[in-house]
C-alpha positions in Angstrom: 19.6 -6.1 -22.6 23.4 -5.9 -21.3 26.2 -7.8 -22.9 26.5 -9.7 -19.6 22.7 -11.0 -20.5 22.7 -12.0 -24.2 25.7 -13.7 -23.7 24.2 -15.9 -20.9 26.4 -14.5 -17.6 23.4 -13.4 -16.0 19.6 -13.9 -16.6 17.5 -11.1 -17.8 14.8 -11.7 -15.5 14.7 -12.2 -11.5 12.6 -14.1 -9.5 10.1 -12.2 -7.8 11.8 -10.6 -4.8 9.2 -11.7 -1.6 10.7 -11.2 1.4 14.3 -10.4 0.3 16.3 -7.4 -1.0 19.0 -7.9 -3.5 22.0 -5.3 -3.4 20.6 -3.9 -7.0 17.2 -2.8 -5.3 18.8 -2.3 -1.9 21.3 -0.4 -4.1 18.6 1.8 -5.8 15.7 2.3 -2.8 18.4 4.8 -1.3 19.5 6.1 -4.6 15.8 7.2 -4.8 16.3 8.5 -1.0 18.9 10.6 -2.2 17.6 12.1 -5.1 14.7 13.1 -4.0 15.4 14.7 -0.5 19.3 14.8 0.6 20.2 16.2 -3.0 18.1 19.2 -2.5 19.0 20.1 0.8 19.1 23.5 1.4 20.6 25.7 4.7 19.6 29.2 5.8 23.2 30.3 5.6 25.6 29.6 2.9 28.4 26.8 3.4 26.5 26.3 6.8 26.2 22.3 7.2 24.0 22.5 10.8 21.2 19.9 10.8 18.7 22.8 12.7 19.5 25.5 9.6 18.7 23.2 7.0 15.0 22.7 5.2 15.2 19.3 6.0 15.4 19.4 9.6 11.4 18.8 9.7 12.0 15.5 7.7 14.8 14.3 10.2 13.2 14.8 13.4 10.3 13.0 12.1 12.3 10.1 11.6 14.2 10.1 14.8 10.5 10.5 16.3 8.3 8.6 15.2 10.2 6.5 13.1 13.5 5.2 15.3 11.9 6.2 18.6 15.1 7.9 19.5 15.8 11.0 21.6 16.1 13.6 19.0 18.7 15.6 20.8 20.6 12.5 19.0 20.2 13.9 15.8 23.6 15.0 14.7 24.4 18.8 14.7 25.9 18.0 10.9 23.7 17.1 8.5 26.6 15.1 6.8 27.2 13.3 9.6 23.2 12.9 10.2 22.8 11.5 6.4 25.8 8.7 6.8 24.2 7.5 10.1 20.9 6.9 8.1 22.8 5.3 5.6 24.8 2.8 7.7 21.9 2.1 9.3 20.2 1.3 5.8 22.7 -0.9 4.2 22.9 -3.1 7.8 19.0 -3.6 8.3 17.1 -6.5 7.1 15.1 -6.5 4.3 11.5 -6.1 6.1 13.7 -2.7 8.3 14.9 -1.3 4.7 11.2 -1.3 3.5 9.9 0.2 6.8 12.7 3.0 6.3 11.6 3.6 2.5 7.9 3.5 3.8 9.2 6.2 6.5 10.6 8.4 4.1 7.6 8.7 1.8 5.3 9.4 5.0 7.4 11.6 6.5 9.4 13.5 3.6 8.5 16.9 2.2 4.9 16.6 1.2 6.1 18.4 -2.0 8.1 15.4 -2.9 6.0 12.1 -2.1 4.4 11.2 -5.7 8.2 11.9 -7.0 9.5 9.9 -4.4 6.5 7.2 -4.7 6.9 7.5 -8.7 10.5 6.9 -8.4 10.6 3.8 -5.8 8.1 1.8 -7.5 9.7 2.1 -11.0 12.6 0.6 -9.3 10.7 -1.8 -7.6 9.4 -3.0 -11.0 12.5 -2.9 -12.5 14.0 -5.4 -9.7 10.7 -8.1 -9.7 9.9 -6.8 -6.2 7.2 -8.3 -4.7 6.0 -5.1 -3.4 4.6 -1.7 -4.2 3.4 1.7 -3.2 -0.3 1.4 -3.3 -2.2 4.4 -1.7 1.1 5.0 -0.1 1.8 1.7 2.0 4.0 -1.0 0.8 1.8 -3.9 -0.7 2.5 -7.4 -1.5 0.6 -6.7 -4.7 2.3 -8.1 -7.7 0.4 -7.6 -10.4 0.0 -3.9 -12.1 -3.7 -4.5 -13.0 -4.4 -5.9 -9.0 -2.2 -2.5 -7.8 -3.9 0.0 -10.1 -7.3 -1.9 -9.4 -7.1 -1.5 -5.7 -6.0 2.6 -6.2 -8.9 3.5 -8.6 -11.0 1.5 -5.8 -9.8 3.8 -3.5 -9.4 6.6 -5.2 -12.9 6.9 -6.7 -14.8 5.8 -3.5 -14.5 9.3 -1.4 -17.6 10.5 -2.3 -19.5 7.6 -1.0 -19.4 7.7 2.5 -17.0 5.3 4.3 -16.7 3.3 1.1 -12.8 4.6 0.9 -12.6 3.5 4.7 -13.2 0.4 4.7 -10.8 0.0 2.1 -7.9 1.5 3.1 -8.5 -0.4 6.5 -8.3 -3.5 4.3 -5.2 -3.1 2.9 -3.6 -1.8 6.6 -4.3 -5.1 8.1 -3.2 -6.9 5.1 0.2 -5.4 5.1 0.7 -4.9 8.7 4.5 -6.8 8.9 4.3 -6.9 12.7 0.7 -8.7 12.8 -1.3 -8.8 9.4 -5.1 -9.3 10.5 -6.2 -11.4 7.3 -9.6 -12.3 8.8 -10.5 -8.2 9.5 -8.9 -7.1 6.2 -11.6 -9.4 4.6 -14.7 -8.2 6.6 -13.6 -4.6 6.0 -12.8 -5.3 2.3 -16.8 -6.4 1.9 -17.6 -3.9 4.1 -16.9 -1.6 1.7 -18.9 -3.8 -1.4 -22.1 -3.2 1.6 -21.9 0.3 2.2 -21.5 1.1 -1.5 -24.8 -1.4 -2.5 -26.2 0.7 0.8 -26.1 3.7 -1.0 -26.7 2.7 -5.0 -29.7 0.9 -3.8 -31.1 4.0 -1.5 -31.7 1.8 1.6 -29.1 2.1 4.1 -30.9 -1.0 6.2 -30.5 -3.6 3.5 -28.0 -6.1 3.2 -25.7 -7.0 0.4 -28.1 -9.5 -1.2 -31.1 -7.5 -0.7 -29.1 -4.0 -2.1 -28.0 -6.0 -5.3 -31.0 -7.1 -6.0 -32.5 -3.6 -6.0 -29.7 -2.9 -8.4 -29.9 -5.5 -10.5 -33.9 -4.5 -11.3 -33.0 -1.0 -11.5 -30.7 -2.5 -14.6 -27.8 -1.3 -13.3 -26.2 -5.1 -12.6 -25.7 -7.6 -14.8 -27.8 -10.9 -12.8 -24.9 -13.4 -13.6 -22.6 -10.6 -12.2 -24.8 -10.1 -9.0 -25.0 -14.0 -8.3 -21.3 -14.1 -8.7 -20.9 -11.7 -5.9 -23.2 -13.0 -3.8 -22.0 -16.3 -3.7 -18.6 -14.9 -2.7 -20.3 -12.9 -0.2 -21.8 -15.9 1.0 -18.2 -17.0 1.6 -17.6 -14.6 4.1 -20.9 -15.1 5.7 -21.9 -18.9 6.4 -21.3 -20.7 9.0 -17.8 -21.6 8.8 -17.5 -17.5 7.1 -15.2 -15.4 7.9 -17.6 -12.9 9.8 -19.6 -15.9 11.9 -19.6 -14.8 15.4 -18.4 -19.0 16.2 -15.3 -18.5 14.6 -12.2 -17.9 17.4 -9.3 -19.3 15.6 -8.9 -18.4 11.4 -6.8 -20.5 9.2 -6.5 -17.7 6.6 -3.4 -16.9 4.3 -2.4 -13.3 2.7 -3.5 -14.9 -0.8 -7.1 -15.4 1.2 -7.4 -11.1 2.7 -5.2 -10.3 -0.8 -7.8 -12.0 -3.3 -10.8 -10.4 -1.3 -9.3 -7.0 -1.3 -8.9 -6.7 -4.7 -12.5 -9.1 -6.2 -13.7 -6.2 -3.7 -11.9 -3.3 -4.9 -12.7 -4.3 -8.7 -16.0 -5.0 -8.0 -16.8 -1.3 -6.4 -14.8 -0.2 -9.5 -17.4 -1.7 -11.4 -20.7 -0.4 -9.7 -19.7 3.2 -9.3 -18.8 3.2 -13.2 -22.4 0.9 -14.0 -23.9 4.3 -11.8 -22.2 7.3 -13.6 -23.6 6.2 -17.2 
């Protein structure tokens, strides 16, 4: 604990930073970009600062072309000028634009640096009590480490089970779309991931989730109480007023609903996969 915190002049902890970024976090995330990318620049010729001659030219081109959607002939000829431009943009941007840029740096940066960059960003986001973390290479509003681990584990281990992983990744993407979040369809994708896995484990690709869970229970791989609990949750998405009912034209769902379903379905998927491997 810092001296100022010990004597009560500054708080030892912060409130969760939701839809905001304070100066400490802003500086830390820029430092991550600098440490992992800009300080590792190299040039084909010694003392050559030309952007086109450096190992990060493809990274810069992708930022200009795909993130900013600027003409690539506007990329400064000097690498130091290009970094200065990016720095000025970053520190004058709104909180959501900053996170957009950080996410773009992860997406377009050299692939061999991606894990290091994501790990460093997540350590700073956690340290500064941000509500966001990188989950499956996307910045997500999932504040609990347990929730993050559950969703990531489900995505990572479900690859061999048909479309389970794709349903989860789509659910996460729809939830995290800051421009146009789709909570209704995010919930549909989360429950579809469980349906897909249950069909595979039951050996019946035409079964409903309820039917598939009965087979898994009968085979001794699912506790009856857990089956009932998840069947009830599934009913929430399937009854007349539920998420997937065709008559539901307008949804009053909130992000909390979609996040709860994604975490719950991910946890249940992890549980089923572990049971099936025993």
